[in-house]
Gaussian input, Z-matrix of N, CA and C with variables (Angstrom, degrees):
# hf/3-21g

backbone

0 1
 N
 C     1     B1
 C     2     B2     1     A1
 N     3     B3     2     A2     1     D1
 C     4     B4     3     A3     2     D2
 C     5     B5     4     A4     3     D3
 N     6     B6     5     A5     4     D4
 C     7     B7     6     A6     5     D5
 C     8     B8     7     A7     6     D6
 N     9     B9     8     A8     7     D7
 C    10    B10     9     A9     8     D8
 C    11    B11    10    A10     9     D9
 N    12    B12    11    A11    10    D10
 C    13    B13    12    A12    11    D11
 C    14    B14    13    A13    12    D12
 N    15    B15    14    A14    13    D13
 C    16    B16    15    A15    14    D14
 C    17    B17    16    A16    15    D15
 N    18    B18    17    A17    16    D16
 C    19    B19    18    A18    17    D17
 C    20    B20    19    A19    18    D18
 N    21    B21    20    A20    19    D19
 C    22    B22    21    A21    20    D20
 C    23    B23    22    A22    21    D21
 N    24    B24    23    A23    22    D22
 C    25    B25    24    A24    23    D23
 C    26    B26    25    A25    24    D24
 N    27    B27    26    A26    25    D25
 C    28    B28    27    A27    26    D26
 C    29    B29    28    A28    27    D27
 N    30    B30    29    A29    28    D28
 C    31    B31    30    A30    29    D29
 C    32    B32    31    A31    30    D30
 N    33    B33    32    A32    31    D31
 C    34    B34    33    A33    32    D32
 C    35    B35    34    A34    33    D33
 N    36    B36    35    A35    34    D34
 C    37    B37    36    A36    35    D35
 C    38    B38    37    A37    36    D36
 N    39    B39    38    A38    37    D37
 C    40    B40    39    A39    38    D38
 C    41    B41    40    A40    39    D39
 N    42    B42    41    A41    40    D40
 C    43    B43    42    A42    41    D41
 C    44    B44    43    A43    42    D42
 N    45    B45    44    A44    43    D43
 C    46    B46    45    A45    44    D44
 C    47    B47    46    A46    45    D45
 N    48    B48    47    A47    46    D46
 C    49    B49    48    A48    47    D47
 C    50    B50    49    A49    48    D48
 N    51    B51    50    A50    49    D49
 C    52    B52    51    A51    50    D50
 C    53    B53    52    A52    51    D51
 N    54    B54    53    A53    52    D52
 C    55    B55    54    A54    53    D53
 C    56    B56    55    A55    54    D54
 N    57    B57    56    A56    55    D55
 C    58    B58    57    A57    56    D56
 C    59    B59    58    A58    57    D57
 N    60    B60    59    A59    58    D58
 C    61    B61    60    A60    59    D59
 C    62    B62    61    A61    60    D60
 N    63    B63    62    A62    61    D61
 C    64    B64    63    A63    62    D62
 C    65    B65    64    A64    63    D63
 N    66    B66    65    A65    64    D64
 C    67    B67    66    A66    65    D65
 C    68    B68    67    A67    66    D66
 N    69    B69    68    A68    67    D67
 C    70    B70    69    A69    68    D68
 C    71    B71    70    A70    69    D69
 N    72    B72    71    A71    70    D70
 C    73    B73    72    A72    71    D71
 C    74    B74    73    A73    72    D72
 N    75    B75    74    A74    73    D73
 C    76    B76    75    A75    74    D74
 C    77    B77    76    A76    75    D75
 N    78    B78    77    A77    76    D76
 C    79    B79    78    A78    77    D77
 C    80    B80    79    A79    78    D78
 N    81    B81    80    A80    79    D79
 C    82    B82    81    A81    80    D80
 C    83    B83    82    A82    81    D81
 N    84    B84    83    A83    82    D82
 C    85    B85    84    A84    83    D83
 C    86    B86    85    A85    84    D84
 N    87    B87    86    A86    85    D85
 C    88    B88    87    A87    86    D86
 C    89    B89    88    A88    87    D87
 N    90    B90    89    A89    88    D88
 C    91    B91    90    A90    89    D89
 C    92    B92    91    A91    90    D90
 N    93    B93    92    A92    91    D91
 C    94    B94    93    A93    92    D92
 C    95    B95    94    A94    93    D93
 N    96    B96    95    A95    94    D94
 C    97    B97    96    A96    95    D95
 C    98    B98    97    A97    96    D96
 N    99    B99    98    A98    97    D97
 C   100   B100    99    A99    98    D98
 C   101   B101   100   A100    99    D99
 N   102   B102   101   A101   100   D100
 C   103   B103   102   A102   101   D101
 C   104   B104   103   A103   102   D102
 N   105   B105   104   A104   103   D103
 C   106   B106   105   A105   104   D104
 C   107   B107   106   A106   105   D105
 N   108   B108   107   A107   106   D106
 C   109   B109   108   A108   107   D107
 C   110   B110   109   A109   108   D108
 N   111   B111   110   A110   109   D109
 C   112   B112   111   A111   110   D110
 C   113   B113   112   A112   111   D111
 N   114   B114   113   A113   112   D112
 C   115   B115   114   A114   113   D113
 C   116   B116   115   A115   114   D114
 N   117   B117   116   A116   115   D115
 C   118   B118   117   A117   116   D116
 C   119   B119   118   A118   117   D117
 N   120   B120   119   A119   118   D118
 C   121   B121   120   A120   119   D119
 C   122   B122   121   A121   120   D120
 N   123   B123   122   A122   121   D121
 C   124   B124   123   A123   122   D122
 C   125   B125   124   A124   123   D123
 N   126   B126   125   A125   124   D124
 C   127   B127   126   A126   125   D125
 C   128   B128   127   A127   126   D126
 N   129   B129   128   A128   127   D127
 C   130   B130   129   A129   128   D128
 C   131   B131   130   A130   129   D129
 N   132   B132   131   A131   130   D130
 C   133   B133   132   A132   131   D131
 C   134   B134   133   A133   132   D132
 N   135   B135   134   A134   133   D133
 C   136   B136   135   A135   134   D134
 C   137   B137   136   A136   135   D135
 N   138   B138   137   A137   136   D136
 C   139   B139   138   A138   137   D137
 C   140   B140   139   A139   138   D138
 N   141   B141   140   A140   139   D139
 C   142   B142   141   A141   140   D140
 C   143   B143   142   A142   141   D141
 N   144   B144   143   A143   142   D142
 C   145   B145   144   A144   143   D143
 C   146   B146   145   A145   144   D144
 N   147   B147   146   A146   145   D145
 C   148   B148   147   A147   146   D146
 C   149   B149   148   A148   147   D147
 N   150   B150   149   A149   148   D148
 C   151   B151   150   A150   149   D149
 C   152   B152   151   A151   150   D150
 N   153   B153   152   A152   151   D151
 C   154   B154   153   A153   152   D152
 C   155   B155   154   A154   153   D153
 N   156   B156   155   A155   154   D154
 C   157   B157   156   A156   155   D155
 C   158   B158   157   A157   156   D156
 N   159   B159   158   A158   157   D157
 C   160   B160   159   A159   158   D158
 C   161   B161   160   A160   159   D159
 N   162   B162   161   A161   160   D160
 C   163   B163   162   A162   161   D161
 C   164   B164   163   A163   162   D162
 N   165   B165   164   A164   163   D163
 C   166   B166   165   A165   164   D164
 C   167   B167   166   A166   165   D165
 N   168   B168   167   A167   166   D166
 C   169   B169   168   A168   167   D167
 C   170   B170   169   A169   168   D168
 N   171   B171   170   A170   169   D169
 C   172   B172   171   A171   170   D170
 C   173   B173   172   A172   171   D171
 N   174   B174   173   A173   172   D172
 C   175   B175   174   A174   173   D173
 C   176   B176   175   A175   174   D174
 N   177   B177   176   A176   175   D175
 C   178   B178   177   A177   176   D176
 C   179   B179   178   A178   177   D177
 N   180   B180   179   A179   178   D178
 C   181   B181   180   A180   179   D179
 C   182   B182   181   A181   180   D180
 N   183   B183   182   A182   181   D181
 C   184   B184   183   A183   182   D182
 C   185   B185   184   A184   183   D183
 N   186   B186   185   A185   184   D184
 C   187   B187   186   A186   185   D185
 C   188   B188   187   A187   186   D186
 N   189   B189   188   A188   187   D187
 C   190   B190   189   A189   188   D188
 C   191   B191   190   A190   189   D189
 N   192   B192   191   A191   190   D190
 C   193   B193   192   A192   191   D191
 C   194   B194   193   A193   192   D192
 N   195   B195   194   A194   193   D193
 C   196   B196   195   A195   194   D194
 C   197   B197   196   A196   195   D195
 N   198   B198   197   A197   196   D196
 C   199   B199   198   A198   197   D197
 C   200   B200   199   A199   198   D198
 N   201   B201   200   A200   199   D199
 C   202   B202   201   A201   200   D200
 C   203   B203   202   A202   201   D201
 N   204   B204   203   A203   202   D202
 C   205   B205   204   A204   203   D203
 C   206   B206   205   A205   204   D204
 N   207   B207   206   A206   205   D205
 C   208   B208   207   A207   206   D206
 C   209   B209   208   A208   207   D207
 N   210   B210   209   A209   208   D208
 C   211   B211   210   A210   209   D209
 C   212   B212   211   A211   210   D210
 N   213   B213   212   A212   211   D211
 C   214   B214   213   A213   212   D212
 C   215   B215   214   A214   213   D213
 N   216   B216   215   A215   214   D214
 C   217   B217   216   A216   215   D215
 C   218   B218   217   A217   216   D216
 N   219   B219   218   A218   217   D217
 C   220   B220   219   A219   218   D218
 C   221   B221   220   A220   219   D219
 N   222   B222   221   A221   220   D220
 C   223   B223   222   A222   221   D221
 C   224   B224   223   A223   222   D222
 N   225   B225   224   A224   223   D223
 C   226   B226   225   A225   224   D224
 C   227   B227   226   A226   225   D225
 N   228   B228   227   A227   226   D226
 C   229   B229   228   A228   227   D227
 C   230   B230   229   A229   228   D228
 N   231   B231   230   A230   229   D229
 C   232   B232   231   A231   230   D230
 C   233   B233   232   A232   231   D231
 N   234   B234   233   A233   232   D232
 C   235   B235   234   A234   233   D233
 C   236   B236   235   A235   234   D234
 N   237   B237   236   A236   235   D235
 C   238   B238   237   A237   236   D236
 C   239   B239   238   A238   237   D237
 N   240   B240   239   A239   238   D238
 C   241   B241   240   A240   239   D239
 C   242   B242   241   A241   240   D240
 N   243   B243   242   A242   241   D241
 C   244   B244   243   A243   242   D242
 C   245   B245   244   A244   243   D243
 N   246   B246   245   A245   244   D244
 C   247   B247   246   A246   245   D245
 C   248   B248   247   A247   246   D246
 N   249   B249   248   A248   247   D247
 C   250   B250   249   A249   248   D248
 C   251   B251   250   A250   249   D249
 N   252   B252   251   A251   250   D250
 C   253   B253   252   A252   251   D251
 C   254   B254   253   A253   252   D252
 N   255   B255   254   A254   253   D253
 C   256   B256   255   A255   254   D254
 C   257   B257   256   A256   255   D255
 N   258   B258   257   A257   256   D256
 C   259   B259   258   A258   257   D257
 C   260   B260   259   A259   258   D258
 N   261   B261   260   A260   259   D259
 C   262   B262   261   A261   260   D260
 C   263   B263   262   A262   261   D261
 N   264   B264   263   A263   262   D262
 C   265   B265   264   A264   263   D263
 C   266   B266   265   A265   264   D264
 N   267   B267   266   A266   265   D265
 C   268   B268   267   A267   266   D266
 C   269   B269   268   A268   267   D267
 N   270   B270   269   A269   268   D268
 C   271   B271   270   A270   269   D269
 C   272   B272   271   A271   270   D270
 N   273   B273   272   A272   271   D271
 C   274   B274   273   A273   272   D272
 C   275   B275   274   A274   273   D273
 N   276   B276   275   A275   274   D274
 C   277   B277   276   A276   275   D275
 C   278   B278   277   A277   276   D276
 N   279   B279   278   A278   277   D277
 C   280   B280   279   A279   278   D278
 C   281   B281   280   A280   279   D279
 N   282   B282   281   A281   280   D280
 C   283   B283   282   A282   281   D281
 C   284   B284   283   A283   282   D282
 N   285   B285   284   A284   283   D283
 C   286   B286   285   A285   284   D284
 C   287   B287   286   A286   285   D285
 N   288   B288   287   A287   286   D286
 C   289   B289   288   A288   287   D287
 C   290   B290   289   A289   288   D288
 N   291   B291   290   A290   289   D289
 C   292   B292   291   A291   290   D290
 C   293   B293   292   A292   291   D291
 N   294   B294   293   A293   292   D292
 C   295   B295   294   A294   293   D293
 C   296   B296   295   A295   294   D294
 N   297   B297   296   A296   295   D295
 C   298   B298   297   A297   296   D296
 C   299   B299   298   A298   297   D297
 N   300   B300   299   A299   298   D298
 C   301   B301   300   A300   299   D299
 C   302   B302   301   A301   300   D300
 N   303   B303   302   A302   301   D301
 C   304   B304   303   A303   302   D302
 C   305   B305   304   A304   303   D303
 N   306   B306   305   A305   304   D304
 C   307   B307   306   A306   305   D305
 C   308   B308   307   A307   306   D306
 N   309   B309   308   A308   307   D307
 C   310   B310   309   A309   308   D308
 C   311   B311   310   A310   309   D309
 N   312   B312   311   A311   310   D310
 C   313   B313   312   A312   311   D311
 C   314   B314   313   A313   312   D312
 N   315   B315   314   A314   313   D313
 C   316   B316   315   A315   314   D314
 C   317   B317   316   A316   315   D315
 N   318   B318   317   A317   316   D316
 C   319   B319   318   A318   317   D317
 C   320   B320   319   A319   318   D318

   B1=1.4605
   B2=1.5321
   B3=1.2913
   B4=1.4650
   B5=1.5262
   B6=1.3312
   B7=1.4661
   B8=1.5343
   B9=1.3315
   B10=1.4663
   B11=1.5211
   B12=1.3278
   B13=1.4632
   B14=1.5288
   B15=1.3224
   B16=1.4610
   B17=1.5217
   B18=1.3279
   B19=1.4614
   B20=1.5222
   B21=1.3274
   B22=1.4640
   B23=1.5200
   B24=1.3301
   B25=1.4624
   B26=1.5297
   B27=1.3303
   B28=1.4667
   B29=1.5240
   B30=1.3016
   B31=1.4583
   B32=1.5205
   B33=1.3235
   B34=1.4587
   B35=1.5158
   B36=1.3429
   B37=1.4618
   B38=1.5268
   B39=1.3333
   B40=1.4674
   B41=1.5241
   B42=1.3297
   B43=1.4624
   B44=1.5210
   B45=1.3125
   B46=1.4623
   B47=1.5233
   B48=1.3152
   B49=1.4663
   B50=1.5315
   B51=1.3216
   B52=1.4648
   B53=1.5245
   B54=1.3330
   B55=1.4655
   B56=1.5251
   B57=1.3372
   B58=1.4620
   B59=1.5223
   B60=1.3169
   B61=1.4651
   B62=1.5307
   B63=1.3124
   B64=1.4647
   B65=1.5319
   B66=1.3273
   B67=1.4716
   B68=1.5238
   B69=1.3308
   B70=1.4675
   B71=1.5251
   B72=1.3123
   B73=1.4656
   B74=1.5223
   B75=1.3159
   B76=1.4650
   B77=1.5307
   B78=1.3354
   B79=1.4718
   B80=1.5250
   B81=1.3365
   B82=1.4637
   B83=1.5247
   B84=1.3333
   B85=1.4583
   B86=1.5250
   B87=1.3150
   B88=1.4623
   B89=1.5227
   B90=1.3460
   B91=1.4621
   B92=1.5236
   B93=1.3419
   B94=1.4622
   B95=1.5168
   B96=1.3219
   B97=1.4559
   B98=1.5173
   B99=1.3224
   B100=1.4636
   B101=1.5201
   B102=1.3146
   B103=1.4620
   B104=1.5295
   B105=1.3092
   B106=1.4652
   B107=1.5227
   B108=1.3071
   B109=1.4656
   B110=1.5156
   B111=1.3139
   B112=1.4594
   B113=1.5246
   B114=1.3087
   B115=1.4676
   B116=1.5228
   B117=1.3193
   B118=1.4605
   B119=1.5215
   B120=1.3182
   B121=1.4662
   B122=1.5291
   B123=1.3214
   B124=1.4643
   B125=1.5239
   B126=1.3268
   B127=1.4654
   B128=1.5267
   B129=1.3268
   B130=1.4725
   B131=1.5226
   B132=1.3203
   B133=1.4642
   B134=1.5259
   B135=1.3288
   B136=1.4624
   B137=1.5294
   B138=1.3504
   B139=1.4657
   B140=1.5195
   B141=1.2888
   B142=1.4552
   B143=1.5146
   B144=1.3238
   B145=1.4618
   B146=1.5255
   B147=1.3217
   B148=1.4619
   B149=1.5229
   B150=1.3133
   B151=1.4612
   B152=1.5298
   B153=1.3317
   B154=1.4592
   B155=1.5269
   B156=1.3234
   B157=1.4572
   B158=1.5198
   B159=1.3047
   B160=1.4639
   B161=1.5278
   B162=1.3243
   B163=1.4653
   B164=1.5263
   B165=1.3259
   B166=1.4695
   B167=1.5355
   B168=1.3260
   B169=1.4679
   B170=1.5287
   B171=1.3240
   B172=1.4694
   B173=1.5278
   B174=1.3108
   B175=1.4648
   B176=1.5254
   B177=1.3071
   B178=1.4623
   B179=1.5217
   B180=1.3203
   B181=1.4644
   B182=1.5286
   B183=1.3123
   B184=1.4648
   B185=1.5303
   B186=1.3409
   B187=1.4639
   B188=1.5224
   B189=1.3274
   B190=1.4610
   B191=1.5214
   B192=1.3429
   B193=1.4677
   B194=1.5214
   B195=1.3270
   B196=1.4611
   B197=1.5276
   B198=1.3368
   B199=1.4680
   B200=1.5282
   B201=1.3196
   B202=1.4710
   B203=1.5238
   B204=1.3059
   B205=1.4633
   B206=1.5251
   B207=1.3065
   B208=1.4518
   B209=1.5181
   B210=1.3176
   B211=1.4565
   B212=1.5103
   B213=1.3077
   B214=1.4658
   B215=1.5252
   B216=1.3060
   B217=1.4575
   B218=1.5230
   B219=1.2994
   B220=1.4677
   B221=1.5268
   B222=1.3130
   B223=1.4621
   B224=1.5341
   B225=1.3238
   B226=1.4629
   B227=1.5188
   B228=1.3169
   B229=1.4665
   B230=1.5230
   B231=1.3256
   B232=1.4652
   B233=1.5274
   B234=1.3174
   B235=1.4600
   B236=1.5262
   B237=1.3249
   B238=1.4654
   B239=1.5290
   B240=1.3185
   B241=1.4654
   B242=1.5268
   B243=1.3302
   B244=1.4675
   B245=1.5292
   B246=1.3249
   B247=1.4678
   B248=1.5229
   B249=1.3263
   B250=1.4625
   B251=1.5283
   B252=1.3191
   B253=1.4666
   B254=1.5275
   B255=1.3390
   B256=1.4722
   B257=1.5301
   B258=1.3347
   B259=1.4708
   B260=1.5229
   B261=1.3263
   B262=1.4675
   B263=1.5263
   B264=1.3228
   B265=1.4645
   B266=1.5271
   B267=1.3340
   B268=1.4677
   B269=1.5267
   B270=1.3253
   B271=1.4702
   B272=1.5217
   B273=1.3113
   B274=1.4637
   B275=1.5316
   B276=1.3344
   B277=1.4668
   B278=1.5325
   B279=1.3333
   B280=1.4645
   B281=1.5111
   B282=1.3259
   B283=1.4625
   B284=1.5281
   B285=1.3307
   B286=1.4576
   B287=1.5292
   B288=1.3199
   B289=1.4656
   B290=1.5302
   B291=1.3337
   B292=1.4706
   B293=1.5297
   B294=1.3091
   B295=1.4716
   B296=1.5235
   B297=1.3078
   B298=1.4652
   B299=1.5266
   B300=1.3175
   B301=1.4650
   B302=1.5251
   B303=1.3278
   B304=1.4582
   B305=1.5231
   B306=1.3215
   B307=1.4624
   B308=1.5200
   B309=1.3273
   B310=1.4635
   B311=1.5251
   B312=1.3354
   B313=1.4666
   B314=1.5225
   B315=1.3295
   B316=1.4569
   B317=1.5076
   B318=1.3248
   B319=1.4576
   B320=1.5028
   A1=111.31
   A2=118.20
   A3=121.23
   A4=114.53
   A5=118.45
   A6=120.09
   A7=112.04
   A8=117.48
   A9=121.98
   A10=111.48
   A11=115.07
   A12=122.58
   A13=106.78
   A14=116.46
   A15=121.71
   A16=108.18
   A17=116.48
   A18=121.80
   A19=107.00
   A20=116.14
   A21=120.56
   A22=108.29
   A23=115.23
   A24=121.05
   A25=110.31
   A26=116.49
   A27=121.22
   A28=111.01
   A29=116.87
   A30=124.64
   A31=107.55
   A32=116.81
   A33=121.06
   A34=113.41
   A35=118.27
   A36=120.74
   A37=116.64
   A38=119.50
   A39=117.61
   A40=110.97
   A41=116.32
   A42=122.15
   A43=107.02
   A44=117.08
   A45=120.70
   A46=109.97
   A47=114.98
   A48=122.05
   A49=111.39
   A50=116.74
   A51=120.38
   A52=111.62
   A53=117.20
   A54=120.17
   A55=111.28
   A56=116.99
   A57=120.12
   A58=110.74
   A59=116.34
   A60=119.53
   A61=110.23
   A62=116.38
   A63=120.71
   A64=111.21
   A65=117.08
   A66=120.84
   A67=111.42
   A68=117.03
   A69=120.53
   A70=111.26
   A71=116.10
   A72=120.59
   A73=111.37
   A74=116.51
   A75=120.59
   A76=112.58
   A77=116.31
   A78=123.77
   A79=113.56
   A80=115.80
   A81=118.49
   A82=110.24
   A83=116.17
   A84=121.64
   A85=106.74
   A86=116.17
   A87=121.09
   A88=113.01
   A89=116.43
   A90=118.24
   A91=110.81
   A92=114.27
   A93=120.15
   A94=109.90
   A95=115.18
   A96=123.10
   A97=106.74
   A98=116.28
   A99=120.93
   A100=110.66
   A101=116.47
   A102=121.26
   A103=108.40
   A104=115.43
   A105=123.22
   A106=108.72
   A107=114.26
   A108=120.49
   A109=107.80
   A110=116.35
   A111=121.30
   A112=110.77
   A113=116.54
   A114=120.96
   A115=108.36
   A116=115.92
   A117=121.69
   A118=109.04
   A119=118.14
   A120=120.59
   A121=110.58
   A122=115.92
   A123=120.72
   A124=111.50
   A125=116.52
   A126=120.56
   A127=108.84
   A128=115.81
   A129=120.16
   A130=111.58
   A131=116.54
   A132=120.51
   A133=111.97
   A134=116.85
   A135=120.96
   A136=113.15
   A137=116.73
   A138=118.78
   A139=108.33
   A140=117.62
   A141=121.77
   A142=113.59
   A143=117.47
   A144=121.35
   A145=112.12
   A146=116.82
   A147=121.49
   A148=109.96
   A149=116.60
   A150=121.04
   A151=108.69
   A152=118.70
   A153=120.92
   A154=114.20
   A155=116.26
   A156=120.14
   A157=109.77
   A158=115.41
   A159=120.63
   A160=110.22
   A161=116.64
   A162=122.24
   A163=109.98
   A164=118.06
   A165=121.19
   A166=113.50
   A167=116.52
   A168=120.64
   A169=110.89
   A170=116.62
   A171=121.19
   A172=112.60
   A173=117.87
   A174=121.24
   A175=112.47
   A176=117.58
   A177=121.32
   A178=110.39
   A179=116.07
   A180=121.27
   A181=112.69
   A182=117.16
   A183=120.51
   A184=112.71
   A185=116.65
   A186=121.54
   A187=110.29
   A188=115.55
   A189=122.09
   A190=105.74
   A191=116.50
   A192=120.82
   A193=110.59
   A194=115.26
   A195=121.49
   A196=107.31
   A197=118.03
   A198=121.15
   A199=113.62
   A200=116.91
   A201=121.97
   A202=111.46
   A203=117.49
   A204=121.28
   A205=111.93
   A206=118.31
   A207=121.34
   A208=114.43
   A209=117.11
   A210=120.55
   A211=114.10
   A212=116.86
   A213=119.54
   A214=110.19
   A215=114.31
   A216=121.43
   A217=108.22
   A218=117.23
   A219=120.90
   A220=114.08
   A221=118.76
   A222=121.28
   A223=113.32
   A224=117.57
   A225=120.79
   A226=113.10
   A227=117.88
   A228=120.30
   A229=111.71
   A230=117.64
   A231=120.76
   A232=110.10
   A233=116.89
   A234=120.96
   A235=111.11
   A236=116.87
   A237=120.53
   A238=110.97
   A239=117.09
   A240=120.26
   A241=111.26
   A242=117.22
   A243=120.38
   A244=110.72
   A245=116.29
   A246=120.27
   A247=110.49
   A248=116.79
   A249=120.89
   A250=110.55
   A251=116.80
   A252=120.66
   A253=110.53
   A254=117.69
   A255=120.70
   A256=110.94
   A257=116.33
   A258=120.70
   A259=110.54
   A260=116.66
   A261=120.52
   A262=111.80
   A263=116.75
   A264=120.18
   A265=111.38
   A266=117.05
   A267=120.42
   A268=110.13
   A269=116.81
   A270=120.62
   A271=110.43
   A272=117.24
   A273=122.03
   A274=111.66
   A275=116.01
   A276=120.22
   A277=112.04
   A278=117.29
   A279=120.86
   A280=113.27
   A281=117.35
   A282=122.14
   A283=110.24
   A284=114.75
   A285=119.92
   A286=109.13
   A287=115.89
   A288=121.58
   A289=109.05
   A290=118.56
   A291=120.20
   A292=111.16
   A293=115.94
   A294=122.46
   A295=112.44
   A296=115.59
   A297=120.60
   A298=110.40
   A299=116.40
   A300=123.02
   A301=109.45
   A302=116.27
   A303=122.08
   A304=108.22
   A305=116.50
   A306=120.76
   A307=112.57
   A308=117.75
   A309=119.35
   A310=111.24
   A311=117.07
   A312=121.33
   A313=111.71
   A314=116.95
   A315=120.10
   A316=114.60
   A317=117.74
   A318=120.69
   A319=110.58
   D1=148.36
   D2=-176.28
   D3=-66.79
   D4=-14.03
   D5=178.11
   D6=-104.35
   D7=10.73
   D8=-178.55
   D9=-74.63
   D10=144.91
   D11=174.63
   D12=-121.77
   D13=122.93
   D14=178.43
   D15=-96.38
   D16=129.14
   D17=175.74
   D18=-123.59
   D19=123.44
   D20=177.42
   D21=-123.32
   D22=113.10
   D23=176.58
   D24=-118.36
   D25=11.78
   D26=-175.90
   D27=-98.52
   D28=-90.52
   D29=178.96
   D30=-137.74
   D31=139.42
   D32=-179.40
   D33=-51.82
   D34=-51.70
   D35=-173.32
   D36=-64.75
   D37=-8.07
   D38=177.12
   D39=-72.54
   D40=-13.62
   D41=174.58
   D42=-117.54
   D43=131.86
   D44=179.01
   D45=-61.54
   D46=117.04
   D47=-178.33
   D48=-57.56
   D49=-49.53
   D50=-176.93
   D51=-68.93
   D52=-41.36
   D53=-179.73
   D54=-65.40
   D55=-40.88
   D56=179.22
   D57=-65.39
   D58=-46.10
   D59=179.93
   D60=-59.02
   D61=-47.02
   D62=-178.51
   D63=-62.18
   D64=-43.29
   D65=-179.88
   D66=-64.78
   D67=-38.69
   D68=178.56
   D69=-70.77
   D70=-45.23
   D71=-178.11
   D72=-60.78
   D73=-40.49
   D74=-177.41
   D75=-95.64
   D76=12.17
   D77=174.41
   D78=58.02
   D79=32.42
   D80=174.06
   D81=-78.16
   D82=-19.09
   D83=168.36
   D84=-128.93
   D85=156.52
   D86=-172.00
   D87=-71.27
   D88=-51.18
   D89=-175.88
   D90=-164.08
   D91=176.18
   D92=177.04
   D93=-145.26
   D94=142.27
   D95=171.36
   D96=-117.40
   D97=115.52
   D98=-172.61
   D99=-120.62
   D100=114.44
   D101=174.95
   D102=-103.75
   D103=31.85
   D104=-179.49
   D105=-141.65
   D106=160.02
   D107=173.11
   D108=-126.60
   D109=163.51
   D110=175.69
   D111=-93.95
   D112=-25.68
   D113=179.23
   D114=-129.00
   D115=133.81
   D116=178.67
   D117=-121.45
   D118=152.77
   D119=177.66
   D120=-60.00
   D121=137.64
   D122=179.30
   D123=-78.84
   D124=-22.02
   D125=-179.32
   D126=-151.19
   D127=168.91
   D128=177.27
   D129=-59.15
   D130=-34.09
   D131=-179.80
   D132=-61.04
   D133=-23.71
   D134=-177.79
   D135=-94.57
   D136=-3.19
   D137=177.07
   D138=-59.04
   D139=135.60
   D140=179.07
   D141=81.58
   D142=-7.86
   D143=-179.77
   D144=-112.64
   D145=-14.30
   D146=-176.19
   D147=-95.54
   D148=121.93
   D149=176.22
   D150=-73.49
   D151=143.14
   D152=-176.80
   D153=-70.84
   D154=-13.86
   D155=-175.87
   D156=-154.01
   D157=162.73
   D158=173.26
   D159=-76.59
   D160=-9.91
   D161=-178.16
   D162=-115.89
   D163=149.41
   D164=-177.41
   D165=-81.25
   D166=63.95
   D167=177.23
   D168=-55.29
   D169=-34.09
   D170=-176.87
   D171=-63.43
   D172=-17.00
   D173=178.49
   D174=-86.04
   D175=-10.74
   D176=-177.65
   D177=-87.58
   D178=134.24
   D179=-179.51
   D180=-75.48
   D181=-16.10
   D182=-175.98
   D183=-102.70
   D184=26.62
   D185=179.48
   D186=-131.80
   D187=136.83
   D188=170.29
   D189=-120.16
   D190=127.13
   D191=-179.24
   D192=-123.62
   D193=144.38
   D194=171.04
   D195=-143.76
   D196=148.82
   D197=-175.56
   D198=-87.86
   D199=72.76
   D200=179.98
   D201=55.68
   D202=41.43
   D203=-179.93
   D204=-117.66
   D205=0.52
   D206=-176.99
   D207=-61.15
   D208=-28.34
   D209=-178.82
   D210=-89.32
   D211=0.79
   D212=-177.14
   D213=-84.11
   D214=112.08
   D215=177.95
   D216=-116.56
   D217=-178.42
   D218=-171.35
   D219=-55.63
   D220=-31.91
   D221=-175.52
   D222=-97.13
   D223=3.34
   D224=-174.53
   D225=-57.57
   D226=-49.29
   D227=-176.72
   D228=-64.26
   D229=-38.29
   D230=177.00
   D231=-62.31
   D232=-44.36
   D233=178.63
   D234=-62.85
   D235=-40.45
   D236=179.33
   D237=-64.05
   D238=-41.84
   D239=-179.95
   D240=-66.46
   D241=-37.76
   D242=176.89
   D243=-65.02
   D244=-41.47
   D245=178.29
   D246=-64.19
   D247=-41.65
   D248=177.62
   D249=-61.73
   D250=-42.17
   D251=178.68
   D252=-61.53
   D253=-40.74
   D254=178.09
   D255=-61.50
   D256=-42.79
   D257=179.72
   D258=-64.15
   D259=-48.24
   D260=-178.64
   D261=-64.00
   D262=-41.00
   D263=178.52
   D264=-64.69
   D265=-41.34
   D266=178.19
   D267=-63.25
   D268=-44.18
   D269=178.97
   D270=-61.89
   D271=-42.09
   D272=-179.66
   D273=-63.55
   D274=-33.98
   D275=-179.82
   D276=-86.54
   D277=-2.08
   D278=-179.06
   D279=76.94
   D280=19.07
   D281=-179.65
   D282=-89.52
   D283=168.10
   D284=176.33
   D285=-64.33
   D286=137.56
   D287=-179.25
   D288=-73.67
   D289=125.64
   D290=177.83
   D291=-70.17
   D292=144.61
   D293=176.38
   D294=56.15
   D295=41.92
   D296=-178.57
   D297=-59.54
   D298=138.32
   D299=-179.44
   D300=-77.80
   D301=135.89
   D302=176.84
   D303=-106.34
   D304=96.59
   D305=-176.60
   D306=-64.26
   D307=-26.03
   D308=178.81
   D309=-70.38
   D310=-20.85
   D311=178.06
   D312=-86.15
   D313=-6.23
   D314=178.17
   D315=90.45
   D316=17.14
   D317=-179.34
   D318=-123.19

């Protein structure tokens, strides 16, 4: 619908990159708020050189993009450091690692 707003805070690929760009460009949907990218830098050397998409979303007036930073609030870094300390302490004690990443699930 022409008054629809798409918000993606999950993963870029769950929304078709080309279909979303086309719908926004031709105003078939109203706007999009994207806290995800479709392409991320493979290394630190590529930071600032990697475009977030194969399409120029940044040229569209009806799009707001951020690189997975929407959830970062004033206490985020403190919470991250506490979580890291819990993981390191568990590993040091030989305990099961909390919130273990499952690479087969794509995360």
